Backbone bond lengths (Angstrom), bond angles and torsions (degrees), N, CA, C in turn:
res aa  C-N    CA-C-N  psi(-1)  N-CA   C-N-CA  omega(-1)  CA-C   N-CA-C  phi
1 X - - - 1.444 - - 1.528 111.25 -
2 X 1.327 115.51 -47.99 1.463 120.29 -179.13 1.529 110.62 -61.50
3 X 1.318 117.61 -39.52 1.487 121.58 179.12 1.510 112.70 -66.97
4 X 1.335 117.77 -32.50 1.429 121.69 -171.74 1.542 114.71 -93.99
5 X 1.302 116.13 -30.19 1.468 119.48 -170.92 1.535 114.18 -69.48
6 X 1.275 116.34 145.03 1.477 123.32 170.75 1.512 111.57 -103.40
7 X 1.325 116.12 0.14 1.460 122.31 -175.36 1.538 108.99 -128.31
8 X 1.321 117.28 155.85 1.458 120.54 175.87 1.523 111.26 -63.58
9 X 1.326 116.16 152.18 1.456 123.18 -173.31 1.533 109.24 -106.85
10 X 1.344 115.24 146.63 1.470 122.07 173.32 1.523 107.65 -111.99
11 X 1.331 117.00 122.36 1.471 122.20 169.83 1.522 104.29 -102.57
12 X 1.333 116.23 91.75 1.453 120.96 -165.67 1.544 114.93 -77.13
13 X 1.323 118.40 -21.48 1.474 121.02 -175.38 1.542 109.10 -134.31
14 X 1.287 117.94 56.38 1.473 120.67 -176.68 1.524 110.05 -138.62
15 X 1.304 115.22 134.65 1.468 120.55 174.23 1.513 109.82 -110.29
16 X 1.327 118.27 -162.35 1.470 122.19 -172.45 1.517 109.06 -93.09
17 X 1.340 117.59 120.36 1.451 121.56 -179.06 1.533 110.31 -67.25
18 X 1.311 118.53 -25.62 1.460 121.21 177.26 1.500 112.49 -60.04
19 X 1.360 116.43 -30.23 1.481 120.77 -179.16 1.526 110.98 -95.84
20 X 1.332 117.47 -25.11 1.485 121.34 -178.07 1.532 107.79 -150.68
21 X 1.342 114.83 113.33 1.473 120.31 -173.19 1.525 109.99 -80.78
22 X 1.321 115.08 79.44 1.476 122.63 177.38 1.502 108.66 -120.13
23 X 1.318 117.12 142.93 1.488 121.25 -175.90 1.513 112.71 -62.02
24 X 1.329 117.99 -26.40 1.471 120.62 -179.91 1.549 111.25 -79.43
25 X 1.323 117.66 -16.27 1.446 120.35 179.41 1.541 111.05 -83.26
26 X 1.325 116.20 158.29 1.456 121.40 -177.38 1.531 111.94 -98.87
27 X 1.313 115.79 135.54 1.463 117.51 176.41 1.537 109.31 -83.83
28 X 1.323 115.72 175.04 1.475 119.74 -172.19 1.541 111.87 -62.80
29 X 1.322 117.67 -33.36 1.460 120.17 178.98 1.524 110.46 -67.64
30 X 1.304 116.36 -43.67 1.482 120.55 177.84 1.495 110.73 -63.23
31 X 1.353 116.18 -40.69 1.458 119.22 177.93 1.531 112.58 -60.24
32 X 1.319 114.73 -40.09 1.489 118.90 178.90 1.524 110.05 -65.41
33 X 1.339 117.96 -39.49 1.458 120.82 176.63 1.539 110.36 -58.90
34 X 1.351 114.83 -45.99 1.451 120.23 -178.15 1.535 111.25 -64.20
35 X 1.326 117.02 -40.34 1.428 120.10 176.85 1.547 111.61 -61.46
36 X 1.312 117.06 -46.93 1.449 120.34 179.64 1.523 112.30 -66.38
37 X 1.328 117.20 -25.97 1.449 123.44 176.96 1.550 111.57 -76.92
38 X 1.323 116.38 -17.86 1.464 119.42 -178.51 1.519 114.39 86.35
39 X 1.320 115.44 11.55 1.468 120.15 -175.56 1.525 113.65 -85.53
40 X 1.321 115.04 -162.85 1.464 121.47 -177.80 1.541 109.26 -143.01
41 X 1.317 115.70 138.59 1.480 122.34 174.14 1.543 107.19 -111.38
42 X 1.305 116.37 131.40 1.451 121.58 -178.40 1.532 110.41 -109.22
43 X 1.304 115.98 106.33 1.466 118.36 177.63 1.540 108.45 -64.01
44 X 1.333 116.96 137.76 1.450 120.94 -168.32 1.521 111.23 -116.11
45 X 1.317 115.15 140.22 1.493 121.68 -177.98 1.513 110.93 -80.51
46 X 1.333 116.14 54.04 1.442 123.14 176.54 1.520 105.75 -108.93
47 X 1.336 117.43 117.54 1.437 120.97 -167.29 1.506 114.95 -51.91
48 X 1.345 116.16 -44.29 1.472 118.51 -174.79 1.521 112.05 -73.36
49 X 1.368 118.04 -14.63 1.458 121.31 175.46 1.509 111.77 -87.98
50 X 1.343 116.04 -18.34 1.482 120.90 -174.08 1.526 110.27 -93.92
51 X 1.352 115.98 -47.76 1.485 119.30 179.48 1.519 107.72 -152.70
52 X 1.305 116.62 94.65 1.462 121.69 -173.67 1.511 112.67 -63.58
53 X 1.330 118.14 -38.67 1.447 122.35 -178.72 1.528 110.96 -63.99
54 X 1.309 115.89 -49.67 1.494 119.21 179.04 1.514 110.47 -63.73
55 X 1.334 116.87 -40.19 1.460 120.38 -178.06 1.522 111.14 -64.31
56 X 1.321 118.40 -44.74 1.433 120.92 -177.56 1.546 111.97 -65.59
57 X 1.321 114.86 -37.96 1.470 118.51 179.80 1.543 112.03 -66.42
58 X 1.320 114.49 -35.05 1.469 120.08 -176.61 1.534 112.43 -88.66
59 X 1.326 118.48 -35.54 1.450 121.75 -168.83 1.517 113.26 -66.56
60 X 1.325 117.46 -31.28 1.472 120.05 178.27 1.512 110.85 -60.19
61 X 1.321 116.54 -44.45 1.468 120.17 178.41 1.530 111.46 -67.37
62 X 1.344 115.67 -43.31 1.483 119.04 -179.89 1.505 112.17 -63.89
63 X 1.327 116.68 -40.38 1.465 120.34 -179.71 1.525 112.44 -63.53
64 X 1.329 116.77 -45.22 1.470 120.19 -178.15 1.531 108.43 -64.90
65 X 1.317 118.40 -41.24 1.429 121.70 178.54 1.536 110.74 -65.73
66 X 1.338 116.92 -42.37 1.446 122.28 177.99 1.543 112.21 -59.92
67 X 1.315 116.13 -41.30 1.479 121.40 179.83 1.522 110.00 -62.81
68 X 1.346 116.44 -42.59 1.463 119.21 179.87 1.541 111.52 -64.63
69 X 1.328 115.82 -40.95 1.455 119.03 179.17 1.543 111.46 -66.61
70 X 1.326 116.68 -42.47 1.474 120.44 178.61 1.522 109.26 -62.16
71 X 1.327 117.06 -41.44 1.472 120.90 178.55 1.532 110.70 -60.02
72 X 1.330 115.42 -42.02 1.487 119.85 179.94 1.510 109.81 -65.76
73 X 1.329 118.25 -24.76 1.463 122.21 178.84 1.525 111.81 -87.03
74 X 1.349 116.05 -3.86 1.466 120.37 179.68 1.518 112.59 78.80
75 X 1.345 115.08 25.42 1.496 120.78 -177.18 1.524 106.92 -118.34
76 X 1.362 116.02 135.47 1.440 121.13 176.98 1.525 109.43 -80.04
77 X 1.348 115.20 129.18 1.456 121.29 177.70 1.524 110.12 -66.89
78 X 1.336 115.87 137.28 1.464 119.73 179.11 1.526 109.85 -128.23
79 X 1.320 116.21 142.57 1.448 120.87 173.25 1.527 109.12 -80.69
80 X 1.334 116.07 158.52 1.484 117.48 -174.97 1.528 113.00 -61.93
81 X 1.339 116.69 -32.61 1.466 118.65 179.88 1.539 113.56 -73.02
82 X 1.319 117.51 -7.16 1.444 121.22 176.77 1.511 113.05 -92.58
83 X 1.366 116.33 -7.52 1.476 120.14 -175.48 1.531 111.75 -68.85
84 X 1.337 117.30 -27.17 1.441 119.58 -175.90 1.513 115.44 -58.72
85 X 1.335 116.81 -24.81 1.445 121.24 -178.66 1.545 113.74 -81.30
86 X 1.351 116.75 -8.57 1.429 121.92 -178.41 1.521 112.99 -84.37
87 X 1.311 116.31 149.00 1.461 120.27 172.05 1.529 108.20 -74.82
88 X 1.320 116.16 169.22 1.472 119.79 -179.81 1.508 110.96 -60.24
89 X 1.362 115.73 -39.98 1.449 119.70 -179.02 1.540 110.89 -67.97
90 X 1.316 117.27 -38.90 1.455 121.87 178.22 1.516 111.25 -66.52
91 X 1.343 116.83 -40.11 1.465 120.11 177.28 1.528 111.14 -62.51
92 X 1.328 115.64 -44.44 1.465 119.65 -179.81 1.521 111.77 -61.15
93 X 1.348 115.17 -42.75 1.463 120.79 178.56 1.519 111.05 -63.69
94 X 1.329 115.35 -43.38 1.472 119.23 -178.90 1.537 109.35 -65.28
95 X 1.329 118.22 -44.51 1.468 119.94 -178.40 1.519 110.59 -64.26
96 X 1.307 118.50 -34.35 1.463 120.94 176.46 1.531 110.58 -61.97
97 X 1.344 114.05 -45.32 1.478 118.74 176.64 1.518 110.36 -63.30
98 X 1.304 117.19 -40.54 1.461 122.14 -177.15 1.538 110.15 -63.64
99 X 1.328 115.88 -42.42 1.479 120.16 178.82 1.507 111.14 -62.56
100 X 1.336 116.21 -41.09 1.452 121.35 179.82 1.548 108.93 -66.33
101 X 1.339 116.60 -43.86 1.482 120.98 177.15 1.491 110.71 -58.05
102 X 1.348 116.40 -43.67 1.467 120.43 -174.92 1.521 110.54 -63.43
103 X 1.327 117.17 -37.31 1.469 120.53 178.01 1.515 109.65 -63.01
104 X 1.330 116.32 -44.99 1.465 120.12 -179.07 1.518 110.54 -68.03
105 X 1.310 116.45 -39.60 1.454 120.52 179.12 1.548 111.47 -63.45
106 X 1.298 115.84 -42.47 1.478 119.35 -178.89 1.558 110.04 -63.40
107 X 1.322 116.91 -35.54 1.460 119.71 178.85 1.519 109.48 -66.76
108 X 1.343 116.43 -40.88 1.469 119.88 179.10 1.517 111.96 -66.72
109 X 1.357 114.73 -40.22 1.459 119.25 -178.05 1.536 110.94 -64.64
110 X 1.323 117.31 -33.50 1.445 122.21 179.64 1.553 111.92 -63.04
111 X 1.334 114.93 -26.62 1.475 119.21 -177.99 1.523 111.92 -94.82
112 X 1.369 117.11 -7.31 1.454 119.29 -179.31 1.528 110.72 -86.44
113 X 1.318 116.52 148.69 1.450 120.01 178.28 1.526 110.88 -114.95
114 X 1.319 116.42 159.95 1.443 121.99 178.87 1.512 115.92 73.89
115 X 1.341 116.27 17.63 1.463 119.43 -179.69 1.538 110.80 -77.38
116 X 1.333 117.56 148.33 1.466 120.29 171.96 1.542 107.10 -62.80
117 X 1.353 117.22 146.89 1.477 117.86 -179.94 1.518 112.74 -63.56
118 X 1.332 115.26 145.48 1.461 120.50 -179.51 1.533 110.92 -85.09
119 X 1.329 116.00 154.83 1.464 119.82 170.73 1.525 107.76 -64.81
120 X 1.326 117.40 129.07 1.459 118.77 -172.36 1.520 113.27 -131.79
121 X 1.294 116.59 -177.04 1.454 123.99 -175.48 1.536 111.16 -59.88
122 X 1.295 117.00 -36.85 1.455 120.68 178.66 1.543 110.58 -63.41
123 X 1.322 117.08 -42.99 1.470 120.32 176.84 1.510 110.68 -62.40
124 X 1.322 116.48 -37.28 1.454 123.39 -179.39 1.516 110.27 -64.68
125 X 1.300 116.92 -49.36 1.453 122.96 -177.68 1.525 111.46 -68.70
126 X 1.368 116.36 -24.45 1.462 118.00 172.45 1.529 111.64 -56.73
127 X 1.342 115.86 -36.71 1.466 119.50 178.41 1.525 110.76 -69.34
128 X 1.304 118.12 -39.17 1.478 121.40 176.87 1.520 108.92 -60.23
129 X 1.328 116.95 -47.58 1.454 121.61 178.46 1.538 111.33 -55.33
130 X 1.336 115.16 -46.79 1.468 119.36 -176.74 1.527 110.95 -64.47
131 X 1.335 115.03 -44.07 1.474 120.03 -178.16 1.536 110.96 -65.83
132 X 1.302 115.94 -41.63 1.480 120.30 179.78 1.534 110.74 -62.03
133 X 1.338 115.91 -44.20 1.453 120.39 178.98 1.538 112.04 -66.69
134 X 1.334 116.30 -34.26 1.445 120.58 -174.54 1.541 111.75 -81.44
135 X 1.316 119.39 -41.44 1.467 119.91 -172.91 1.532 114.05 -127.30
136 X 1.313 118.00 -2.32 1.465 121.68 178.56 1.506 112.70 93.81
137 X 1.338 115.76 146.77 1.454 121.19 -172.08 1.548 112.30 -64.90
138 X 1.318 119.50 -22.72 1.464 123.03 -178.18 1.522 111.22 -67.56
139 X 1.325 117.83 -11.54 1.465 120.30 -174.28 1.531 112.11 -118.87
140 X 1.321 117.46 19.39 1.476 121.93 -175.36 1.519 108.95 -124.82
141 X 1.332 115.95 139.55 1.459 121.22 176.97 1.521 109.33 -141.75
142 X 1.350 114.94 -175.39 1.482 121.93 -174.85 1.510 108.33 -127.55
143 X 1.324 116.03 139.61 1.450 122.88 177.53 1.543 109.58 -135.59
144 X 1.348 116.34 146.37 1.453 119.90 -177.94 1.546 112.93 -102.85
145 X 1.320 116.84 -51.05 1.481 123.00 -175.78 1.514 112.09 62.65
146 X 1.325 116.88 37.36 1.478 119.96 -179.86 1.536 112.33 -62.04
147 X 1.332 116.75 -30.45 1.476 120.15 -176.99 1.533 111.48 -84.89
148 X 1.377 117.02 -0.37 1.425 120.79 -179.63 1.523 113.64 -123.61
149 X 1.344 115.95 19.90 1.464 119.74 179.40 1.493 113.86 102.20
150 X 1.334 116.86 2.54 1.476 120.18 -179.25 1.519 111.91 -71.80
151 X 1.299 113.94 166.02 1.488 120.44 -179.39 1.498 110.25 134.05
152 X 1.346 115.80 134.11 1.442 124.06 178.77 1.527 108.47 -132.40
153 X 1.310 116.61 166.00 1.469 118.19 178.15 1.517 109.78 -62.69
154 X 1.340 115.21 123.35 1.454 119.38 -177.78 1.524 113.34 99.83
155 X 1.355 116.02 -17.48 1.480 120.04 177.07 1.538 109.29 -147.73
156 X 1.324 113.40 68.41 1.451 120.78 -177.43 1.493 113.19 -91.68
157 X 1.348 117.20 -16.52 1.453 121.48 177.73 1.516 108.74 -161.65
158 X 1.323 117.24 177.88 1.455 120.92 -172.81 1.527 112.25 -62.38
159 X 1.307 118.27 -26.63 1.467 121.46 -177.49 1.549 111.02 -65.94
160 X 1.349 116.46 -20.55 1.481 119.64 -179.72 1.508 113.49 -102.70
161 X 1.328 116.80 14.41 1.477 120.06 -176.44 1.523 112.70 -60.20
162 X 1.309 116.64 -32.08 1.488 118.18 -178.88 1.531 111.37 -59.67
163 X 1.332 118.35 -26.76 1.462 120.54 -178.24 1.529 111.27 -61.32
164 X 1.324 116.11 -33.72 1.473 119.52 178.97 1.536 109.52 -69.98
165 X 1.331 116.06 -45.59 1.471 119.64 177.43 1.524 110.62 -60.25
166 X 1.335 117.24 -40.85 1.436 121.16 -179.98 1.531 112.18 -61.11
167 X 1.325 115.76 -40.74 1.459 119.99 179.16 1.532 110.11 -67.60
168 X 1.352 118.09 -37.44 1.432 121.29 177.34 1.532 110.89 -63.99
169 X 1.338 116.87 -39.87 1.473 121.16 177.70 1.520 109.38 -63.26
170 X 1.336 116.31 -43.24 1.476 120.18 -179.17 1.524 110.10 -59.81
171 X 1.317 116.77 -30.87 1.474 120.13 -177.14 1.514 113.87 -90.34
172 X 1.316 115.36 4.47 1.458 119.55 171.63 1.512 116.21 96.63
173 X 1.350 118.15 9.19 1.458 119.13 178.11 1.520 110.01 -74.29
174 X 1.309 115.18 141.36 1.472 120.61 -179.36 1.506 110.98 -83.51
175 X 1.333 117.08 167.11 1.455 121.87 178.27 1.519 110.14 -57.93
176 X 1.305 117.57 -41.89 1.465 121.02 -179.44 1.514 110.64 -64.88
177 X 1.314 117.53 -44.18 1.466 121.62 179.34 1.536 112.56 -62.74
178 X 1.345 114.58 -40.74 1.464 119.48 179.42 1.533 109.85 -65.11
179 X 1.329 117.07 -39.58 1.463 119.82 176.50 1.494 111.37 -61.75
180 X 1.341 117.58 -39.19 1.454 121.12 177.91 1.538 110.82 -62.96
181 X 1.317 117.11 -41.33 1.476 121.46 -178.21 1.515 109.94 -68.61
182 X 1.302 118.95 -41.73 1.446 121.20 -174.76 1.535 113.50 -73.69
183 X 1.325 116.39 -35.06 1.465 116.30 -176.03 1.514 113.82 -156.33
184 X 1.331 118.52 -29.98 1.466 120.92 -172.69 1.473 114.01 -59.13
185 X 1.324 119.35 -45.15 1.445 121.01 -177.67 1.514 112.93 -66.43
186 X 1.338 115.40 -43.21 1.470 119.13 179.83 1.529 109.73 -64.48
187 X 1.314 117.64 -43.58 1.477 119.57 -179.39 1.531 111.13 -63.32
188 X 1.328 116.48 -38.26 1.476 120.00 175.38 1.524 111.03 -57.38
189 X 1.339 116.21 -48.78 1.450 119.80 -177.87 1.537 110.06 -65.02
190 X 1.309 117.70 -40.89 1.472 119.70 178.53 1.505 111.14 -60.28
191 X 1.338 117.02 -41.43 1.454 121.31 177.84 1.509 110.73 -62.08
192 X 1.337 116.98 -42.80 1.465 120.15 -179.13 1.527 110.48 -68.61
193 X 1.330 118.75 -38.21 1.472 121.15 176.29 1.526 110.95 -62.15
194 X 1.337 115.80 -42.83 1.457 122.07 177.92 1.512 111.09 -58.83
195 X 1.329 115.68 -44.26 1.451 120.50 179.46 1.524 111.91 -62.34
196 X 1.315 116.07 -42.80 1.483 120.10 178.48 1.539 109.96 -63.00
197 X 1.337 116.36 -44.48 1.447 120.30 179.29 1.523 112.25 -60.31
198 X 1.317 116.19 -43.35 1.469 120.50 179.88 1.536 110.77 -64.70
199 X 1.321 116.06 -38.93 1.432 120.59 177.59 1.554 111.41 -61.62
200 X 1.298 116.22 -44.94 1.460 121.91 -178.31 1.540 110.60 -66.57
201 X 1.366 114.97 -39.28 1.464 119.63 -178.00 1.513 110.60 -69.61
202 X 1.324 116.77 -27.87 1.465 118.48 -179.45 1.510 113.28 -81.30
203 X 1.314 118.76 -13.40 1.481 122.81 179.34 1.498 111.07 -82.08
């Protein structure tokens, strides 16, 4: 892709592989390619992309509890790879049940003791820090993926978005830099891609 493209690239759901060895994350060489290309990588609030070890230790407990709650709701638990067989209406219904289950599960988890620590906002911003130091703030963005299973402790839905900004402020990011991370860098790349497309279409 890097060799062929005439436009900057967006890696919309990728974090730093140096911090979490997941195939969807980018290694340092790939990050350098993206920097030289002028693109943007958006670290994503997907637990297994942020900290695989913490996620695996915690997810087994969360999954078993989630299955029990779904069963009590009269809903059959489904793995993500089973969703493809559902109709749009069935998917919507299942996701509504899943969201309700997740709320109940989170309340139960808050009362449980001795749990492995959850992947949280601090872990997430660790990736932002790494990417900024490695390729520069102009090439880093933020992604949630809430509709695809995303969510971490402290940023489980849009209502908790401020927690990410607060952690960035704590770490010394300026208002301008935070604006770049949240939207400015992505919008810049989209504008540049549009300009390349228009140029090619006019030839």
